[in-house]
C-alpha positions in Angstrom: 14.4 -15.6 -25.4 17.5 -14.9 -27.6 15.8 -13.7 -30.7 16.6 -16.0 -33.6 17.8 -13.5 -36.1 16.6 -15.5 -39.1 13.1 -15.3 -37.9 12.1 -11.6 -37.5 8.9 -10.8 -35.8 7.7 -9.8 -39.4 8.7 -13.1 -40.8 7.0 -15.0 -38.0 3.8 -13.2 -38.4 3.7 -14.1 -42.2 4.1 -17.6 -41.4 1.1 -20.1 -41.0 0.3 -21.0 -37.4 -2.2 -23.4 -35.8 -5.3 -22.0 -34.3 -5.2 -20.5 -30.6 -7.2 -22.4 -27.8 -9.9 -20.7 -25.9 -10.5 -23.0 -23.0 -13.1 -23.0 -20.1 -12.8 -25.2 -17.0 -16.1 -25.7 -15.0 -16.9 -27.4 -11.9 -20.8 -28.1 -11.9 -23.3 -29.1 -9.3 -25.4 -31.9 -10.9 -25.0 -34.3 -13.7 -25.4 -33.7 -17.5 -26.9 -36.8 -18.6 -26.7 -35.9 -22.4 -22.9 -35.6 -22.2 -20.2 -38.4 -22.7 -16.6 -38.3 -21.8 -15.8 -36.9 -25.4 -18.3 -34.5 -27.2 -18.0 -32.4 -30.4 -20.5 -29.6 -31.1 -20.5 -28.5 -34.7 -22.6 -26.1 -36.6 -23.8 -26.4 -40.3 -21.5 -24.1 -42.1 -18.0 -25.4 -41.7 -16.4 -23.7 -44.6 -17.7 -20.3 -43.5 -16.7 -21.0 -39.9 -13.2 -22.1 -40.9 -12.6 -19.1 -43.3 -13.6 -16.7 -40.4 -11.8 -18.5 -37.6 -8.3 -18.4 -39.3 -8.0 -14.8 -40.4 -10.8 -12.8 -38.5 -10.8 -10.8 -35.3 -14.5 -11.8 -35.0 -15.7 -14.8 -33.1 -18.6 -16.5 -34.7 -21.9 -16.4 -32.7 -22.3 -20.2 -33.3 -19.0 -21.7 -32.1 -17.5 -25.1 -32.9 -16.2 -26.7 -29.7 -15.1 -29.8 -27.9 -16.2 -30.9 -24.5 -14.5 -33.2 -22.2 -16.3 -34.6 -19.0 -13.6 -37.0 -17.5 -16.0 -37.7 -14.5 -18.2 -39.7 -16.8 -15.7 -42.4 -16.8 -13.6 -41.4 -13.8 -16.1 -40.4 -11.0 -13.4 -39.3 -8.6 -12.4 -36.5 -11.0 -15.4 -34.5 -9.4 -17.2 -34.6 -6.0 -20.2 -36.9 -5.9 -23.2 -35.5 -7.7 -21.1 -33.1 -9.6 -19.4 -32.9 -13.2 -16.0 -31.4 -14.2 -16.2 -29.9 -17.7 -13.6 -28.8 -20.1 -14.4 -26.9 -23.2 -11.9 -26.3 -26.1 -13.0 -23.9 -28.7 -10.5 -22.9 -31.6 -10.3 -19.3 -32.1 -8.0 -16.7 -34.0 -4.6 -16.2 -32.7 -3.3 -12.7 -31.4 -2.1 -11.7 -34.9 -5.8 -11.4 -35.9 -7.5 -10.7 -32.5 -5.0 -8.8 -30.2 -7.6 -7.9 -27.4 -9.4 -10.5 -25.4 -10.7 -8.4 -22.7 -14.1 -9.7 -24.0 -13.2 -13.4 -22.9 -16.0 -13.6 -20.3 -18.5 -12.6 -23.0 -17.2 -15.2 -25.4 -17.2 -18.1 -22.7 -20.8 -17.1 -21.7 -21.9 -17.4 -25.3 -20.3 -20.8 -25.6 -21.8 -21.8 -22.2 -25.1 -20.6 -23.4 -24.9 -22.6 -26.5 -23.9 -25.7 -24.6 -26.9 -25.2 -22.1 -29.3 -25.0 -25.2 -27.9 -28.2 -26.6 -27.9 -30.2 -23.6 -31.0 -28.9 -21.8 -28.9 -28.3 -18.6 -28.7 -24.8 -16.9 -24.9 -24.6 -16.7 -24.8 -21.0 -15.7 -26.9 -21.5 -12.6 -25.1 -24.6 -11.5 -21.5 -23.4 -11.8 -19.6 -23.8 -8.7 -16.1 -23.2 -10.2 -15.1 -21.4 -13.5 -11.8 -20.6 -15.1 -11.3 -19.1 -18.5 -8.0 -19.0 -20.6 -7.8 -17.0 -23.7 -4.9 -17.0 -26.2 -3.4 -14.1 -24.1 -3.3 -16.4 -21.1 -1.8 -19.3 -23.1 0.8 -17.0 -24.6 1.8 -15.7 -21.1 1.7 -19.0 -19.3 3.6 -21.2 -22.0 5.4 -18.7 -24.3 3.0 -19.7 -27.1 3.7 -17.5 -30.2 0.6 -15.0 -30.5 -1.3 -17.8 -28.4 -1.0 -20.3 -31.2 -1.8 -23.6 -29.6 0.3 -26.2 -31.5 3.0 -24.0 -33.1 3.7 -23.6 -36.9 1.1 -25.3 -39.0 1.9 -28.0 -41.7 1.5 -25.9 -44.8 3.3 -26.9 -48.0 6.0 -24.3 -47.3 6.5 -25.3 -43.7 7.1 -29.0 -43.8 10.4 -31.1 -44.2 13.4 -29.0 -45.2 11.2 -25.9 -45.2 10.5 -26.1 -41.3 12.7 -24.1 -39.1 15.9 -26.2 -38.4 16.5 -27.7 -34.9 20.0 -26.1 -34.6 20.7 -22.3 -34.3 22.2 -20.5 -37.1 24.4 -18.3 -34.9 25.2 -20.4 -31.8 26.7 -23.7 -32.7 25.7 -25.2 -29.2 22.0 -24.2 -29.2 19.4 -26.8 -30.5 15.6 -26.5 -30.6 13.0 -29.0 -29.7 9.2 -28.7 -30.0 6.1 -28.2 -32.3 7.6 -25.4 -34.3 10.8 -27.0 -35.5 11.3 -30.4 -37.3 9.5 -32.8 -37.9 6.3 -30.8 -37.0 3.4 -30.3 -34.6 1.5 -32.5 -32.4 2.6 -34.8 -29.5 4.0 -37.7 -31.6 6.0 -35.2 -33.7 7.3 -33.4 -30.7 8.5 -36.7 -29.1 10.3 -37.5 -32.3 11.7 -33.8 -32.4 13.5 -34.7 -28.9 15.0 -37.8 -30.5 16.2 -35.9 -33.6 18.0 -33.3 -31.4 19.4 -35.9 -29.2 20.8 -37.8 -32.3 22.2 -34.4 -33.7 24.1 -33.6 -30.5 25.5 -37.1 -30.3 26.6 -36.5 -34.0 28.1 -33.0 -33.2 29.8 -34.0 -29.9 29.9 -37.6 -29.7 28.1 -39.9 -27.0 26.6 -38.0 -24.0 
């Protein structure tokens, strides 16, 4: 919001960020017997896929993705005889792929792949569908360029090399979250809030 002077747009663009999320939410008529609550669908060329997905604007035709069907273990998550399906596919952030007007095409490719793997016609049995591209995630949650988990844990972005949790210009402004210390991921973010609380207490006394 304020534009932290130490971290210009150019500097932020040159830092290492986590992958962006491409998510699909489906309400389906019928049951997909071959799916469990948690499902991972992987291809056979992980290295090639990983190299493309981090730095390319092209989405691979054979995507790697995770599928969650919570109605498998909690039936009340979906109406009787139906399934709720959540699909998460890691994709390039908006530094590499700025335009996501093709999100319907990308989603349909993932859905087609999942249909072939499960033997269930998802397209014909879809009652509700919602797609969120990195643009949507950026707009909804102010995620930098749509990066899902903030700054990555590269060797130059851990420990003392990570952005500090106190502003360089405003002495009463502190930061908490995945892109400051100690790092990304829910456990680290919770620790981040504790570190900020401790720092404020150190600066201002008990609160």
